[in-house]
C-alpha positions, 0 to 999 in steps of 0.5 A: 500500500502506498504511503499516502493511502496508508496515512489516509486509512490510518487517519480515517480509523483514528477519527472514527475509533478515537471518537468512539473510545472518548464518547462511548467506551471511556467510562465503561473501560475504566470500570471494567478493567481495574488496576493491578491492586492497591498502592500506599497513599498516606497515613491518617489518624485512626477513626471508628470503624477503620480495620485493625489490619490497616493500622501503621504500628510504626507511626502509632508508636512514634506519636503514641496515637493510632494511625492507619494506612490509606491505600488507593487503587493502582490504576495504571494497566498494561493492555496487550492485543493478541491479533490473529493475522492468518489468511482466514481474516481476509474472508468477508461476504457482507459489509467488511472483511474480518480483518477490517473489523479486527483493526477497528476494534483493536484501535478502539481498545487502544485509544480507550487504553491511552485515555486511561493512561495505560500502556498498550502492546501488540502480538501479531500471530499466525501459526507462529509469532509474526511480530511483537510491539512492546507496551508503551503509552501515547498517541504516536505509539497508537498510530504505529499500531494502527499502521501495522494493523492496516498494512501488516503482511504475515509470513505464514497463513495458518493459525496457532493460538496455543503458541501465541498464548505461550509466547505472551505468558513468557514475554509479559511478566507483570499481570496485564489485561489481554484481548485476543482478536481472532476468528478462532479457526484453529485446527488445534482447538483441543485440550492443549488450547484449553490448558494454554488459556487456563495458564494465561488467564491465571497469570493475566486477565484474558478476554476473547473477541471472536470475529466471524462472517455469517456465511461461515455459519451456513452454506447457500445452495448455489450449485457446484462451487470450487472453494479454496482454504485460505490457510492451506491454499487447497481447492475442493469442489463442493456441491452446495445444492446437496442438502446433506452437504449444507447440513453437515457444514452447519453442524460442523460450525455449531460443533466448533462453536460449542467447543470454543465456548466450552474452552472459554468457560472452563478456563474462566475467559470472558468472551464475546462473538461479533459478526462482520455485518453487526455493530461491534459497539453493543457487544463491547459495551455489554462485555465491559458492563458485565465486568464493571 
């Protein structure tokens, strides 16, 4: 993509998503994603009802009068975006590609994070780690992330979420909030993935955002069609007029979806699902409110 076209796209996404994060998400994000804990602020004289565990015994002994420690919530967070850049993201039959929606949601989350004075970083993954952008603050950093989201060209086409989670837990040492943006089309949806989610969610706060296209849920009856798997480059002929073929396709989608839902539930991961022809604002706000 030419530099001028890229800058126009970055500016367009910045204007749209910055406005959303400022006007809609700022308050919800703040209450949904709390800081790492409590940090010491000051001491004051003991008042009736204060907890004994908060008494500062050193200051109390010095002034011969009880004093308690006051704590404040430690607000600053590190937010990580784990972005699936495998080839299946290039699919879309309605208003936009899955990749475009992932870019927008990632930008909204990024602007919400910096408005809250949080650091934000990104891991791009396919069936390997494609790129790691360490967490930082500031608009310049966000614009770099958006540029990468728009123009990033992965080396590999497949998907391996387990490897992405393992890398993430190794590279980010302090507890953080992580959003995984993917269609979760991964051949390795099994116990290995469930274990990886459990380990990552024990150390960090994981949120899964599934982006899918409605054409992936049902197959239209349009006769004999040559189909290509975007991640393997293999072609097959499919007779879509055959009801059994269409039923099996829909059944396979539902089974995969149930498997994904079970993995998220067992590993304690918050999860929303958004179709490419839907407005992502409502599901995101719903997610934030559930957590608030």
